[in-house]
C-alpha positions, 0 to 999 in steps of 0.5 A: 500500500502506498500513502501520499499526503496531498494537502494539509491544512491546520486551523486554530481550534478556537477563534473569536468573532463578532458572534463570540467563540467559534470552534474550527475543525482541523483538516487534512487530505491524503491518498492511498493505493492498493494493488490487491484485488478488491472484490467488494467495498464495505462502508462502515462509517458513522458520518462523512460522504462516500464516493465509489466509482469504477475507473476505466483503465486503472490497475489499482484501487485508489483512496482519497481521504479528507479528514476533519477533526478537533485539535486533539483528535487527529487520527493516526494511520489509515482509517480503511483496512483490507479483510481478504478481498473486502475493502472496509471504509471505517470511521476515523475516531471520536470528534472526527469525520472522514470523506472517502473517494474510492476508484476501483479498476474492476466493474465486478466490485460490489458495494455494501454496508451502512452510513450514519449520515452523509452523501453517497455516490456509487457509479459503474460497479456490479451491485449496491446494498446499502443502509443510510441514515441521512443524506443523498444517495446516488447510484449510476451505471450499475450492472446488477441490483441496487438495494437501499434502506434510507432514513432522510434524503433523496435517492437517485438511481440511473441506468440500472441493469438489474432490479431496484429495491428502495425504501426512503423515510423522507425525500424524493425517490427517483429512478431512471432507466431500470431494466429489472423490477422496481420496488419503491417505497417512500414514507414522506415524499414523491416517487418518480420513475422513468424508462422502466422496463419491468414490473413496478411496485410503488408505495408513497405514504405522503406524496405523489407517484409518477411512473413512465414505462417503456414496456407493457408490464404490471404496475401496482401503485398506492398513494395515501395522499397524492396523485398517481400518474402512469404512462404505459405503452401498448395495451390492453390492460386490466385496470383497477383504479380506486381514488378516495377523493379525486378524479380518475382518467384512463387513456389506454385500451382496457380489458378485464381479462388482459394479462397485464394489470395496472392496480392503482389506489390513492386515498386523496388525489387523482389517478391518470393513466396515459398512453406512451 
């Protein structure tokens, strides 16, 4: 493993301002490289942002680290470790946060783990299975499945070759160009799906559901408080649309014996089914 210190910035722990005493974080950045094969990356951190992406043409895994700490809490050594072929990204200790930027040479790398708070961006790897407390999560160009359980913050998935299963407590949930089945749940916020090629299950407790499919597939969508707007190609469809207090508009061919069903329910809102 090779370590290179890229930048060091040190500030006083306490400064005086017009508003009184203000605590200032100390900060440094460094770089490390791993020649060993990394089959998977496991995020095991309480706070800080994490980026993991595939690097075309690279021959080793690189780790860029940005560390913020209080004056007497500067961490020593590295905060990552290898467990066999698994790269583990860890905390840097008490009164310390670390941001990671990891570039892997292998597209078959998997990303798993959990992050307490902070943004996560994952691009160009094989699969994602993540639990996040708060912060925005983005997954792009994933060749397999994406599974997410998040507390608060937006979730964006783009160009996913496998299935997407995502549950978000609050924030927008948006998926685009998903080839596999999409199972989407948002307790407080909207669900938006575009370029969906397989079956969709969407449940928004407080928010709207907007879905655009590119293939004739089944949809089950529920919104406790919000509109449901579905755009589908072809037809006919078996359509079940139940709106507690709202209008229903269906603009696609329907047949009660059709093999493909659109099952749509909203407690308070409109239901619109349009032809692509």
